[in-house]
C-alpha positions as CSV (number, residue, x, y, z in Angstrom):
1,M,18.7,-2.8,141.5
2,I,15.0,-3.2,140.9
3,R,12.7,-1.4,138.5
4,I,8.9,-1.3,138.8
5,E,7.0,-1.0,135.6
6,S,3.8,0.8,136.6
7,G,1.9,-0.1,133.4
8,S,2.7,-3.8,133.6
9,A,0.0,-6.5,134.1
10,E,2.5,-8.1,136.5
11,P,1.7,-7.0,140.1
12,P,4.4,-4.9,141.8
13,F,5.2,-7.6,144.4
14,D,5.7,-10.1,141.6
15,Q,8.0,-7.7,139.8
16,V,10.1,-7.3,143.0
17,K,10.1,-11.1,143.6
18,R,11.0,-11.9,140.0
19,Q,13.8,-9.4,139.7
20,L,15.4,-10.4,143.0
21,T,15.1,-14.1,142.0
22,E,16.7,-13.4,138.7
23,Q,19.5,-11.4,140.3
24,I,20.2,-14.1,142.8
25,A,20.1,-16.9,140.1
26,A,22.5,-14.8,137.9
27,G,24.9,-14.3,140.8
28,E,24.4,-10.6,140.8
29,L,23.3,-10.9,144.4
30,A,25.7,-13.3,146.1
31,A,25.0,-15.5,149.1
32,G,25.3,-13.3,152.2
33,T,24.5,-10.0,150.5
34,R,22.4,-7.9,152.8
35,L,19.1,-6.6,151.2
36,P,17.5,-3.3,151.9
37,T,14.9,-3.2,154.7
38,V,11.3,-3.6,153.6
39,R,10.7,0.0,154.4
40,A,13.8,1.3,152.6
41,L,13.1,-0.7,149.5
42,A,9.4,0.3,149.5
43,D,10.4,4.0,149.8
44,Q,13.0,3.6,147.0
45,L,10.5,2.0,144.7
46,G,7.5,4.1,145.6
47,L,5.6,1.0,146.9
48,A,3.7,0.2,150.1
49,P,5.8,-1.6,152.7
50,N,3.3,-4.5,152.6
51,T,4.0,-5.0,148.9
52,V,7.7,-5.4,149.5
53,A,7.1,-7.5,152.6
54,K,4.9,-9.9,150.6
55,A,7.7,-10.3,148.0
56,Y,10.3,-10.9,150.8
57,R,8.0,-13.5,152.5
58,E,7.7,-15.4,149.3
59,L,11.4,-15.3,148.6
60,E,12.1,-16.5,152.1
61,A,9.6,-19.4,151.7
62,A,11.4,-20.3,148.5
63,G,14.7,-20.4,150.4
64,L,16.3,-17.5,148.5
65,I,16.6,-15.1,151.3
66,D,16.9,-15.3,155.1
67,T,15.4,-12.7,157.5
68,R,17.5,-12.5,160.7
69,G,15.4,-10.2,162.8
70,R,17.2,-6.9,163.6
71,A,20.3,-8.1,161.8
72,G,18.5,-7.7,158.4
73,T,17.6,-9.8,155.4
74,F,20.3,-11.6,153.4
75,V,20.6,-13.7,150.3
76,S,20.9,-17.3,151.3
77,G,22.0,-20.5,149.6
78,D,24.1,-21.1,146.6
79,G,23.6,-20.0,143.0
80,A,22.9,-23.6,141.8
81,A,20.1,-24.1,144.2
82,A,18.6,-20.7,143.4
83,S,18.8,-21.4,139.7
84,A,17.1,-24.7,140.2
85,R,14.3,-23.1,142.2
86,K,13.8,-20.5,139.5
87,A,13.6,-23.2,136.8
88,A,11.2,-25.2,138.9
89,A,9.0,-22.2,139.4
90,E,9.0,-21.5,135.7
91,Y,8.1,-25.1,135.0
92,V,5.2,-25.0,137.4
93,R,3.9,-21.7,135.8
94,R,4.2,-23.2,132.3
95,T,2.6,-26.5,133.1
96,R,-0.3,-24.6,134.7
97,E,-0.7,-22.5,131.6
98,L,-0.9,-25.8,129.6
99,G,-3.6,-27.1,131.8
100,L,-1.5,-30.1,133.2
101,S,-2.4,-31.4,136.6
102,P,0.3,-31.6,139.3
103,A,0.5,-35.4,138.9
104,E,1.0,-35.0,135.1
105,A,3.7,-32.4,135.6
106,L,5.5,-34.6,138.2
107,A,5.3,-37.6,135.9
108,L,7.0,-35.6,133.1
109,V,9.8,-34.6,135.5
110,E,10.2,-38.2,136.7
111,R,10.4,-39.5,133.1
112,S,12.9,-36.8,132.2
113,L,15.1,-37.8,135.2
114,G,14.9,-41.4,134.1
115,G,12.4,-42.8,136.5
116,A,11.0,-42.2,140.0
117,G,13.4,-39.9,141.9
118,G,16.0,-40.0,139.1
119,R,17.4,-43.3,140.3
């Protein structure tokens, strides 16, 4: 399911987050799929539980997963929304690399949508 590259410059929690995001966007993990517990996934990957917990928190903040207490953690939403969130995150990453301000990045999106709010 997830593979951690120990020699990668990408931190392990980012690897977990990215791979789960990609699997959700691709439909490999469908809405409602139960994910392993933080502790179980950490043990499986040889990571500290806090590392996996951080990835899960960020995925939940992005709306990709839902934590339901003792019931577990599940993939949320639909594939289209997950794909759009992934594309947005990639756009943000790329515009930051290019040195654009948030205002400049938003202006480009609005132009691409055909005006403010796409209306």
